[in-house]
C-alpha positions as CSV (number, residue, x, y, z in Angstrom):
1,M,284.3,100.8,129.0
2,S,285.2,98.3,126.3
3,D,288.7,97.2,125.4
4,T,288.2,99.0,122.0
5,M,287.4,102.3,123.7
6,S,290.4,101.9,126.0
7,E,292.6,101.3,123.0
8,I,291.4,104.4,121.3
9,L,292.0,106.5,124.5
10,Q,295.5,105.1,124.7
11,F,296.1,105.9,121.0
12,V,294.9,109.4,121.6
13,Q,297.3,109.9,124.5
14,E,300.3,108.3,122.8
15,N,299.9,110.1,119.4
16,D,299.4,113.7,120.6
17,V,295.7,113.9,119.5
18,K,294.2,117.0,121.0
19,F,290.9,117.5,119.1
20,I,288.1,115.1,118.3
21,R,285.7,115.8,115.5
22,L,282.4,114.1,116.3
23,S,280.9,113.7,112.8
24,F,277.3,113.2,111.8
25,C,274.9,113.9,108.9
26,D,271.8,116.0,108.7
27,L,268.6,114.9,107.0
28,F,269.7,116.5,103.7
29,G,273.1,114.8,103.5
30,V,275.2,117.7,104.8
31,Q,278.0,116.6,107.0
32,K,278.2,118.3,110.4
33,N,280.5,118.0,113.4
34,I,281.0,119.0,117.0
35,A,284.6,119.3,118.1
36,I,285.7,118.3,121.6
37,M,289.0,118.3,123.4
38,A,290.7,114.9,123.8
39,D,290.1,114.8,127.5
40,Q,286.3,114.8,126.9
41,L,286.4,111.6,124.8
42,P,285.8,109.2,127.8
43,R,282.6,111.2,128.5
44,A,281.6,111.0,124.9
45,F,282.0,107.2,125.0
46,Q,280.0,106.8,128.2
47,Y,277.2,109.4,127.8
48,G,277.5,111.0,124.4
49,I,277.9,114.7,123.7
50,S,274.8,116.9,123.5
51,F,274.1,119.3,120.7
52,D,271.4,121.7,119.7
53,A,269.3,119.5,117.3
54,S,267.0,122.4,116.5
55,A,269.9,124.0,114.6
56,V,270.3,121.0,112.3
57,S,268.1,120.6,109.3
58,G,265.4,118.0,109.8
59,F,266.3,117.1,113.4
60,G,263.6,118.9,115.4
61,S,262.4,122.1,117.0
62,A,263.6,124.1,119.9
63,A,261.0,122.5,122.1
64,G,262.8,119.2,122.1
65,S,266.3,120.2,120.9
66,D,268.6,118.1,123.1
67,L,270.2,115.1,121.2
68,F,273.4,113.3,121.8
69,L,276.3,112.2,119.6
70,V,277.6,108.7,120.5
71,P,280.9,107.8,118.8
72,D,281.2,104.6,116.7
73,C,284.6,103.1,117.6
74,S,285.0,101.5,114.2
75,T,285.2,104.9,112.4
76,V,288.2,106.4,114.1
77,A,290.6,108.2,111.7
78,I,293.3,110.9,111.9
79,L,292.7,113.8,109.6
80,P,295.9,113.7,107.5
81,W,295.7,117.3,106.2
82,R,295.8,118.7,109.8
83,P,299.1,119.3,111.7
84,D,301.2,116.3,112.8
85,H,301.4,117.8,116.3
86,E,298.3,118.4,118.3
87,R,296.5,116.1,115.9
88,V,292.9,116.0,114.9
89,M,290.8,112.8,115.0
90,R,287.5,112.1,113.4
91,I,284.9,109.7,114.7
92,T,281.5,109.2,113.0
93,C,278.6,109.2,115.5
94,S,275.1,107.8,115.8
95,V,272.5,110.2,117.2
96,K,270.6,109.3,120.4
97,N,267.8,110.6,122.5
98,P,268.5,111.8,126.0
99,D,267.3,108.4,127.3
100,G,269.9,106.6,125.2
101,T,267.4,105.3,122.6
102,D,268.1,105.7,118.9
103,F,266.9,109.1,117.5
104,E,264.2,108.1,115.0
105,A,265.2,110.5,112.2
106,D,269.0,109.7,112.4
107,P,269.7,108.7,108.8
108,R,272.6,106.4,109.9
109,N,270.3,104.5,112.2
110,L,267.7,104.1,109.3
111,L,270.5,102.5,107.2
112,K,271.3,100.1,110.0
113,Q,267.6,99.0,110.1
114,A,267.7,98.2,106.3
115,V,270.9,96.2,106.8
116,N,269.3,94.3,109.6
117,R,266.2,93.5,107.5
118,A,268.5,92.1,104.8
119,A,270.3,89.9,107.4
120,K,267.0,88.6,108.7
121,M,266.0,87.6,105.2
122,G,269.4,85.8,104.8
123,Y,271.1,88.4,102.5
124,L,274.3,90.4,102.8
125,C,274.4,93.6,100.7
126,R,277.6,95.4,99.7
127,V,277.8,98.9,98.3
128,G,280.2,100.9,96.3
129,A,279.7,104.5,95.2
130,E,281.5,106.1,92.2
131,C,281.5,109.8,92.9
132,E,282.4,112.5,90.4
133,F,283.5,116.0,91.2
134,Y,284.7,119.2,89.4
135,L,287.8,121.1,90.2
136,F,287.6,124.9,89.6
137,Q,290.0,127.7,89.8
138,N,289.8,130.4,92.5
139,D,289.6,134.0,91.5
140,A,292.1,136.8,92.4
141,A,290.4,137.2,95.8
142,G,290.6,133.4,96.5
143,N,286.9,132.8,96.0
144,P,285.6,129.9,93.9
145,S,285.0,130.7,90.2
146,L,283.3,128.8,87.4
147,R,286.5,128.4,85.5
148,P,287.5,124.7,85.4
149,L,291.0,123.8,86.5
150,D,291.8,122.4,83.0
151,N,290.3,121.5,79.7
152,A,291.2,117.8,79.8
153,G,288.8,115.0,78.9
154,Y,288.2,111.4,79.9
155,G,291.4,109.6,80.9
156,D,293.7,112.4,79.8
157,I,297.2,112.8,81.4
158,S,299.3,115.7,82.5
159,P,300.1,118.4,81.5
160,L,296.6,118.6,79.9
161,D,295.2,117.0,83.1
162,K,296.0,119.6,85.9
163,G,294.1,117.7,88.6
164,E,296.6,114.8,88.7
165,D,298.5,115.9,91.8
166,I,295.2,116.8,93.6
167,R,293.8,113.3,93.0
168,R,297.1,111.9,94.2
169,G,296.8,113.9,97.4
170,I,293.2,112.8,97.9
171,C,294.1,109.1,97.3
172,L,297.0,109.2,99.9
173,A,294.8,111.0,102.4
174,L,292.0,108.4,102.0
175,E,294.5,105.6,102.3
176,S,295.8,107.0,105.6
177,M,292.2,107.1,106.9
178,G,291.7,103.5,106.2
179,I,289.6,104.1,103.0
180,T,291.2,102.2,100.1
181,P,291.1,104.0,96.8
182,E,291.2,101.6,93.8
183,S,291.3,103.9,90.8
184,S,291.3,107.6,89.8
185,H,291.1,109.4,86.5
186,H,290.0,112.6,84.7
187,E,286.4,112.5,83.7
188,R,284.7,113.8,80.6
189,G,284.1,117.4,81.6
190,P,286.8,120.1,81.8
191,G,288.1,119.9,85.3
192,Q,286.0,116.9,86.2
193,N,287.4,114.0,88.1
194,E,286.5,110.6,89.6
195,I,288.1,108.5,92.4
196,D,286.6,105.1,93.2
197,F,287.2,103.1,96.4
198,R,286.6,99.6,97.6
199,Y,283.2,98.1,98.1
200,S,282.1,97.5,101.7
201,D,279.1,97.0,103.9
202,P,276.4,99.7,103.4
203,L,277.1,101.6,106.7
204,T,280.8,101.8,106.0
205,A,280.2,102.8,102.4
206,A,278.0,105.7,103.6
207,D,280.5,106.7,106.3
208,N,283.3,106.6,103.7
209,L,281.4,108.6,101.1
210,L,281.0,111.5,103.6
211,A,284.6,111.2,104.5
212,F,285.5,111.2,100.8
213,K,283.7,114.4,100.1
214,W,285.4,116.0,103.1
215,V,288.8,114.9,101.9
216,V,288.2,116.0,98.3
217,K,287.2,119.5,99.4
218,S,290.0,119.9,101.9
219,I,292.9,118.7,99.7
220,A,291.6,120.7,96.8
221,A,291.5,123.9,99.0
222,R,295.1,123.2,100.2
223,S,296.1,123.0,96.5
224,G,294.5,126.4,95.7
225,A,291.5,124.9,93.9
226,F,287.8,124.5,94.6
227,A,286.0,121.1,94.5
228,S,282.3,121.1,93.6
229,F,279.8,118.1,93.8
230,L,276.9,120.1,92.4
231,P,275.1,117.8,89.9
232,K,275.3,120.3,87.0
233,P,277.6,123.2,87.6
234,L,278.3,123.8,83.9
235,S,275.2,123.8,81.8
236,Q,276.8,122.5,78.6
237,E,279.2,119.9,80.2
238,S,278.9,116.5,81.8
239,G,277.2,116.5,85.2
240,N,278.4,115.0,88.4
241,G,276.9,111.6,89.0
242,M,277.2,109.2,91.9
243,H,276.7,105.7,90.5
244,I,275.6,103.3,93.3
245,N,276.8,99.7,92.9
246,L,275.0,97.0,94.8
247,S,275.8,93.3,95.2
248,L,273.7,90.7,97.1
249,S,275.0,87.6,98.7
250,Q,273.2,84.6,100.1
251,G,275.0,81.7,101.8
252,G,278.4,83.2,100.9
253,R,277.6,83.4,97.2
254,N,277.2,86.6,95.2
255,L,273.9,86.4,93.4
256,F,275.2,88.7,90.6
257,E,277.9,86.2,89.6
258,P,277.7,85.3,85.9
259,A,277.2,81.6,86.9
260,V,274.0,82.6,88.7
261,Q,273.1,85.4,86.4
262,N,269.5,84.3,86.3
263,S,269.2,84.1,90.1
264,P,265.6,84.8,91.1
265,G,266.8,86.7,94.1
266,A,269.0,89.1,92.1
267,S,266.4,89.5,89.4
268,S,263.6,90.3,91.9
269,F,266.0,92.7,93.7
270,I,266.6,94.7,90.5
271,Q,262.9,94.8,89.6
272,G,262.0,96.0,93.1
273,I,264.4,98.9,92.7
274,L,263.3,99.6,89.1
275,E,259.6,99.9,90.2
276,R,260.4,102.2,93.2
277,V,263.0,104.5,91.7
278,P,260.5,107.2,90.6
279,E,259.2,107.7,94.1
280,L,262.7,107.5,95.5
281,T,264.1,110.1,93.1
282,V,263.6,113.1,95.4
283,F,266.1,111.4,97.8
284,L,268.5,110.2,95.1
285,N,268.4,113.6,93.2
286,P,267.4,116.1,95.8
287,L,268.0,119.5,94.1
288,S,266.3,121.1,91.1
289,N,269.8,121.3,89.6
290,S,269.9,117.5,89.8
291,Y,267.3,117.3,87.0
292,R,269.5,119.3,84.6
293,R,272.0,116.4,84.6
294,L,269.5,113.6,83.8
295,G,269.2,112.5,80.1
296,A,272.5,113.7,78.8
297,F,276.2,112.7,78.9
298,E,275.4,109.1,79.9
299,A,273.1,110.2,82.8
300,P,270.0,108.0,82.4
301,K,266.4,109.3,82.2
302,Y,264.3,106.2,81.6
303,L,263.3,103.2,83.7
304,T,265.3,100.5,81.9
305,W,268.0,98.0,82.6
306,S,270.6,96.1,80.5
307,H,273.9,94.4,80.6
308,Q,276.8,96.9,80.1
309,N,274.7,99.5,78.2
310,R,275.5,102.9,79.8
311,S,272.4,104.6,78.5
312,Q,270.2,102.5,80.9
313,L,269.1,103.4,84.4
314,I,270.4,100.0,85.8
315,R,273.2,98.1,84.1
316,I,275.0,94.9,85.0
317,P,278.6,95.8,84.3
318,A,281.1,93.4,82.8
319,S,283.4,92.3,85.6
320,M,286.2,89.9,86.6
321,G,286.3,88.6,90.1
322,E,283.5,87.6,92.5
323,E,283.8,90.8,94.5
324,F,283.0,93.0,91.5
325,N,279.8,91.3,90.3
326,R,277.0,93.7,90.9
327,M,274.2,96.0,89.6
328,E,274.9,99.7,89.0
329,L,272.2,102.4,89.5
330,R,273.3,105.4,87.4
331,S,270.8,108.1,88.3
332,P,271.8,109.3,91.8
333,D,274.1,112.3,92.3
334,P,276.5,113.3,95.0
335,V,274.1,115.7,96.8
336,C,272.0,112.9,98.1
337,N,272.1,111.7,101.7
338,P,274.0,108.4,101.3
339,Y,272.5,106.8,104.4
340,L,268.9,107.4,103.2
341,A,269.8,106.6,99.6
342,F,271.3,103.2,100.4
343,A,268.6,102.4,102.9
344,L,265.8,103.1,100.5
345,L,267.4,101.1,97.7
346,I,268.0,98.1,100.0
347,H,264.4,98.2,101.2
348,A,263.1,98.5,97.6
349,G,265.2,95.5,96.5
350,L,264.2,93.4,99.5
351,D,260.5,94.2,98.7
352,G,261.1,92.9,95.2
353,I,262.5,89.6,96.6
354,S,259.7,89.2,99.2
355,Q,257.1,89.8,96.6
356,K,258.8,87.6,94.1
357,K,258.8,90.3,91.4
358,V,259.7,89.1,87.9
359,L,262.4,91.2,86.1
360,C,261.2,92.9,83.0
361,E,263.0,92.4,79.7
362,P,266.3,94.3,79.2
363,C,266.5,97.3,76.9
364,N,269.5,97.0,74.6
365,E,268.9,100.2,72.6
366,N,271.1,103.3,72.9
367,L,268.5,105.6,74.3
368,Y,270.5,108.7,73.7
369,E,270.1,108.1,69.9
370,H,266.3,107.8,69.9
371,G,265.3,111.4,70.6
372,D,261.6,111.9,69.6
373,T,261.2,108.2,68.8
374,I,261.7,107.1,72.4
375,A,257.9,106.8,72.8
376,E,257.9,103.9,70.3
377,L,259.9,101.8,72.8
378,G,257.2,102.1,75.5
379,V,259.7,103.0,78.2
380,K,258.7,105.2,81.2
381,S,260.7,108.2,82.4
382,L,262.2,109.3,85.7
383,P,260.6,112.4,87.2
384,L,261.5,115.4,85.0
385,S,261.7,118.0,87.8
386,L,262.1,118.4,91.5
387,G,258.4,119.3,91.7
388,E,257.3,116.0,90.0
389,A,259.7,114.0,92.2
390,V,258.2,115.6,95.4
391,R,254.7,114.7,94.2
392,L,255.5,111.1,93.5
393,A,257.2,110.7,96.9
394,G,254.2,112.3,98.6
395,E,252.0,109.7,97.0
396,S,254.3,106.8,97.9
397,Q,253.0,104.1,100.3
398,F,256.4,102.5,100.2
399,L,258.1,105.6,101.7
400,R,255.5,105.8,104.4
401,Q,256.3,102.2,105.4
402,V,260.1,102.5,105.6
403,L,260.6,106.1,106.8
404,P,259.4,107.8,110.0
405,A,256.4,110.0,109.3
406,Q,258.0,113.2,110.7
407,L,261.2,112.7,108.7
408,L,259.3,112.2,105.5
409,S,257.1,115.2,106.1
410,E,259.9,117.6,106.9
411,Y,262.0,116.4,103.9
412,L,259.2,116.8,101.4
413,Q,258.0,120.1,102.9
414,Q,261.5,121.5,102.5
415,K,261.8,120.3,98.9
416,Q,258.4,121.6,98.0
417,R,259.4,125.1,99.3
418,E,262.6,125.0,97.2
419,W,260.6,124.1,94.1
420,K,258.0,126.8,94.6
421,L,260.7,129.4,95.0
422,L,262.5,128.3,91.8
423,E,259.2,128.4,89.8
424,Q,259.0,132.1,90.5
425,L,262.5,133.0,89.3
426,E,263.5,134.2,85.8
427,D,266.9,132.4,85.9
428,P,266.7,129.3,88.2
429,H,270.1,127.9,87.0
430,R,271.8,131.1,88.2
431,Y,270.0,130.9,91.5
432,E,271.1,127.3,91.9
433,R,274.8,128.2,91.2
434,E,274.7,131.2,93.6
435,T,272.9,129.2,96.4
436,Y,274.5,125.7,96.2
437,F,277.8,126.0,94.2
438,T,280.0,127.0,97.1
439,R,278.1,124.8,99.6
440,I,278.1,121.4,97.8
């Protein structure tokens, strides 16, 4: 057993930790966990803890259902909203086969492979996610309602902003878990909020994003509210986006720095992503509800890029400080599996570099003001529905190259089933709210 494992076991003993949540993520981005007692942690480190993979979406059938959770020592955190005595610890896990090899369809392992590919090419990628969420009131029975917590708008303050104390609690909880929040504010929609935290390596960013969603829902519930990450919970209001910021360094220098703004590597990276986004969209926007958000309230719809312009799919934000120079992809939403989303974007960008793709000209128009005249600009659109996104992904040679065949097949089959069901309904939006609102 390594020194780090011994230190964790000692910490557990000295700090009255009684329960360990072994956290992982299913194929569709839903966080799962298996809880063990503290005295089982040495066994988890040495052998892993088995679980029924056939009960986890996308992980297999009952015929080969035994998989193992192996804790990653770098992800240890105490859950601050649980009691101070008989404490609860969370450790994020990788999924292994019974023989100790990596489980092929583990999204976390697929992200590791993308990071390793970048390293072999001489690049270091960093990721930051900006994740929006709504806060809703509970009804008299304590169940979530569609009544927003407040009617505040972007950047408003209390007493109009009634989510201020909840955001404060979320930030303090994140900080105690080693996740550094940098800013928080009320967003455009009534009851809508955003908390941003520090950039990190892709694996840590994905781990932190799942932890963030867990913290948000837990702190909101303790405050008598309900937090929703559904992309479009209110049909006439701003949707929940999850902007993904990516930076790329080579030889210790960020290629998105203004001084190297015309870096061939950064330009090809952007172009690689631009060309692949349509076939990746089913992974970046995985619900039919996701497509209700795109094309309104600064959520992009077209395959364009620009500096600072928020109506574009990719923008290069104005920034001060080397750490904050990056590209921002504005189409994804919080429902996506962050491990798969980050992995696919990194692979697409690296393909752009290896193929020396030339970045297309920027679009500096405000695309929200063009309406019916958008065709005159000659810009192409993202998929307009979940059905179209599934079709494009099914035709993608790129996805077949970077994802295991079984994973891709199971994912697309599930999304195709969802789309066919929705096509038969008179009120699909109502079905989406009833099916996903309380789960996401």
